[in-house]
N, C-alpha and C positions, 0 to 999 in steps of 0.2 A: 708761481713756481718755474722757477730755468729748467726748457727740457735739456735733457745729460749730450755735453757736446759731444764731437764726433772720436775724439780721443777714449772716453767713457764709454763708449758704446762698442767701439775694439776693445777693449779692456775687457770688457762684461762677455765678449761673443770670443775670446782666447782664451781668456780663464776652462771656457769646455772641454777645450782641446787636449787637457790633459787626458779624460775621459777613454779618448780614443788611442791605437796602437799607435804608430810611425806617426809623427806630429807633417813628416817632409816623406810627400807618395816618393817610393821609389815603382818610376812607371813598371821596371821587369821585374820587379818580384812582383807589383799587381799583377800583370798581365801572365804570371807563373802561375796564379790562385786556378785559372782557368782551365777545363780540364779537356783540351785538346788532343788530338792526336796528335802522333808525330808527321803525319803528309797535310797537315793542318798549319794556317802560319795567320799574319796579323789579320790579311784582307781575303783570304779563304778559309771561314768556317760558319756554324749557325749561330752563333752569337754575331757576328758583322749581318750577315745575310740577315738577321729577326729584326735590322734597326730598321725606321721611317725614312727613306728619301731624302726627305728635307733637309736629316739632320746628316746622314751619311752626306751628303753635297757640303755641309755645314763645316765639318769634321777634316773631313779627306784634304781639302787645300790648304791645310796648312803648313805639310811639308814640299808642298809646290806642285805636287802630281795631286791633279783636282779630282781624281776618278777614281784613287783607290789609299786603302786603308791600312798605311805604307809605315807606322811609327809605334813605339807603343805606346807616348802621349796621344797620339791620334784613338789609339786603340782605348786610351782612358775614357776621354773623351766622352766618345761616342756608347759605350757602355754606362754611361754616369747620367749622359744625358737623355737619354732615349730611351722612351717611355715604356719601350715594350722590348728591350735588351735589359732595361736594369730588374723588373721580374725574373731570368732566366739566371743571373748572376750566382754562381757560389757563393755561401755563407763567405768564409776568406776575403774574397772581391770589397763584401759587403763591408768587413768588417775594415779594412781599409778604405773606404769611401760609404762613409754610411747611409746610406737611402732616406732614413729618418732625421738628419741634418744636411739639409743640401747648405745649409752657410760656410758650412767647417769643413764640410766635401768640397765645398764649390775653394776655398781658400788652399786647401791643399791644389784644383788644379790650375788656380791662378797661381800659383807658389811656382807651380811643376811649368809653365808656359812660361813665367818669368824669367826662371833659369835660365832656360833651355833662346831667350832671346837675350840675356846678360850674354852668353856664350858668344851667341851669332856677331851681337855690336862689337865683341872683343875680336874674334877672329878672322869674321869674315864682316869689318867695317860698311863697305861699298853696294853688301846686297840688302839693296833699300827696301827690295818686292819682300824680302823673307823675313825682312825687321816688318813691315807694315801691317802681314799675313798675320803675324804672333801678336801685333797692336790690337785689331782685327778681334781674334781669339780671346784676350783679357779683356777686350769689349763683352764679349758673348758671354762669358763666364760670371761675369761681374753683371751683369744685366739677369743670366736666367737663374745667378745663384742671391739675387739683391746685395750686392756687398759689393764695396766701390773699386777702383784703385790704390790707392791710399792703405786700404786695408790688407790689401794682396799685396802689396808690398811689404808692409811693414811685416807680415805674414813672414814671408821671404825672408828677410832681413831675421827674424827671432828664429827660425825654426830649420834652415839650411844646415846651420854650425850637426843638427839631430842627422841629416843623410849621410852627413860628411862621415860622423862617430860610428852611424852602423855600417858604411863600407869600412872603415879601419878597424873596428873589434873585427868584423867576420875575416880579412882580410891579415891581420897582426894575429893573428890565435889561424892559423895554417900556417903549413908550410908541404909543399908540392916537389918530389925529386925521381931521379930512376935510378933502381937497385940492378946491378948486373954483379952476378955471379958465373963467371967463364969456367970456376970449377966442377959447376953444378948446375952448367948451362942453362941458365935460368936467366929473366928479366921480370923485372916488376917496374910499372909505374905506380909510382909511392904520393896519397894524401894525406897529409896528418895532419886533424882538425885537433884545438882543443876547445871546448864549451865553457868563455868565459865567467858565467855565472855561477860553476858550477866546478869546476878544472877538471871534467872527463873528457875524458881523449878516445876520439877514434880513427882507426887507420882503414884505408881504402886500397884495398894494393889489387892491381888487373897485369894480367897477361897478356902482351900483346900478341895480337893472332889476328887472324880473318875474322872472327867471332868471339873477339874478347873477354875472358872471363873476371869479372871483376866478385873480389871479395872485402866483407867488411868484420870487424875486431872491434869491439867499444870492452873499457874496462872506465873506471871511478878512477882513475889517476895515472900519471905517465909509466911510474914503476909499474907499476899493478900490469897495463897494457905489458910492458916488457917480460911479462912472466909470464903472461898468455900466448905470446908467439911463440918462447922457449919450448911450451911443449907442441908446436907443430912444426916438430922434426924435420918434416918429410918437405917441409916448404923454407923454412930459414934454419940457416948455419947461427952456429953464431956469430962469425965473422960478420953476417947480415945484419944482424938482432947487434952489434958495435955500432954498427952503420947507421942501424937505425936511431940509436939512441943519440947520436950526435947530433943528429939534422933536428931531433926533438928540440937536441940542448938551446940550437940554432935559430927557432921558431920566436922572431922577436918578441911576440906577450913575454917569454919565459925566460930569455936573452937580456932585454930592455927592461927599465925601470919606465913605471907609468907616466914618467914625465915626456920622456923620446914620443910615445906616443901623442900624449896631447897637442906636443910642439908639432908635429904633425897637423895633425887636425886643423889647431889655430892656425897656422899658413896658410895650410889650401883654405879656410874660411874668407881667411882675411882678402885673398882674390876674389872670393865669391862675393864679397861686399866691396867690391872694389875692387874691379879688374884693369890693371895698367902692368907696363911695364916694371915698376920696383914690384909687385905683389906675385909678378908670374914668375920675374928673374929669381924671387927666392924658391919659389917650387925648383928650378931647375937648378938653383947651389943646392939645396937641401938633400934633389935625390943625387948629385956628383958625392957629396961629405959622405954620406951613407954607402956609395960603391965605391968609392974608395976607402973601406974597410973591407975586413978580409971577415968569414965563415958570417955572426949573426947579424953585420953589417950591409952584407949584401941580400940578406934575405930580410931585412926590411926596406933595401931600396926597392927590391921587384915586390912587397909588400904595398909600398907607396905606386909605385908603379901601375898595380891593378887596380888601386884605388882612382888615379887617377884616370885611367880610362877606362873606368866604368861613369866617371861623373863624365866625362866628354870627350869627343873623338878629336879637339884638338889637343887636349891635355896631352894627351897620349904618346906624343910626340915625345915628349920630357920621357929621358932614361931610354930611350932605342937607341 
């Protein structure tokens, strides 16, 4: 009997990923699952200090500062591959990088490394030392999780679109703006969020001050939220409410058909699958196309910019 080929083995491995959320690791969200105090940071917390010296030194060097865990990716690598730290992780972190499936978790970490290396290779191709560090990190994950470089690259190509989609879903269903009512001598910083799964709306409104106060109100639908705001007569006038309704209507997920969202996702995905002047210029052209429109188009351009910034500092230049 012939042994299964590498492709068949890979397909068997990848088929298991459906049972895990976030097929492509969002390292920022992973870090946010840890119950760290406001004064703590990536490099100064109990989770990092619990790690073995050899693992700390192994992963700290990825960013170029050999004695400091100073990136979300380094933090993710350390907290997964350190036997001491993995026992301390919160359940939400384990849901994203399952300790009982080292191969799939290794695929996620390897793909995250490959993504950042892809960005480095495009934006700073002359930084050979940095690219070499990422190559070394890929080899480390490959050995520790018993997976191949080819499997990591295939996982990246298959699932990087999941990361892009999750970020776009978040940003397309959100609009932020300030509301000033001179007659009432009142100002709010407002974020309006729509849940793409059930259409539920949440509004966060902050009164700027030395100690800002943030209030939250939620409702099953947009008009239900507007009706709840009407009840808060001490905080919102009818003019305020009319402005909020207009802003809500400009939310990209509401103002545009889903094909616009998918077009943006596909354009970003094309860059990550094949970075080059053509795919980068397509990103820039799409931003200019949206920002040249009024109202909802500019809101969509802002959402697009936030997605690009969340993905990579190099892409943050688009729209600036």
